[in-house]
N, C-alpha and C positions, 0 to 999 in steps of 0.2 A: 046767943043759944047754944043751945047743949045737946048734942044727941049720944045716946049711948053712952055717957061719959067722955066726950069730945066735945071741946066748947071751940065753937065756929062765931068768929068775928067776920064784921063787912071785907077784910082784907084776905083773909083766907077763902070766901066765897068766892072774892074779884078774882083771885090766884086761880080757883079751879076753875073759874068763868074763861080766864085766858086760856089755859091747857083745852079747855073744849073745843073752843075756836080754833086755837092750831091744831085739833084733831080735825076739826073740818076741811080743814085747809088741806090735810092729808090726804083726806078723801078726794077732794077736787082733784089733789093734782095726779092722784091714782088715777082718775076717772081720765084725766086728760093724759095718760100715758108720761107726765115726767117722775120716773119712778125717784132720782137722782132729787130732785126737790122734796120729794113726797118724803123721802129717808130724812133728808137735814130739817124740815119741818116736826119730822117726830120726834127727831131727837131732841129738838128745844122745848116741843108740848112735855117730853121725860121731863126734862128738866125743871119746867116752870110746876111739872105736877110734884115732882120730888121737892122743891122748894115749898110748895103746899101741905104739904106733908110734914115738912121736917117742923116748922111754923107753927102747927097746929100744938 
């Protein structure tokens, strides 16, 4: 699938889905008051998102 000149594959979509899942975990940890855990999961989500962007 190609949107705006960017070619998406199932792998790219799966990586971005994992990043969104991790961001949902960040929200959950912040809601529970676990700020250090939220920061760690946010960093992981940022790394996964960066991997997805570089794979494009």
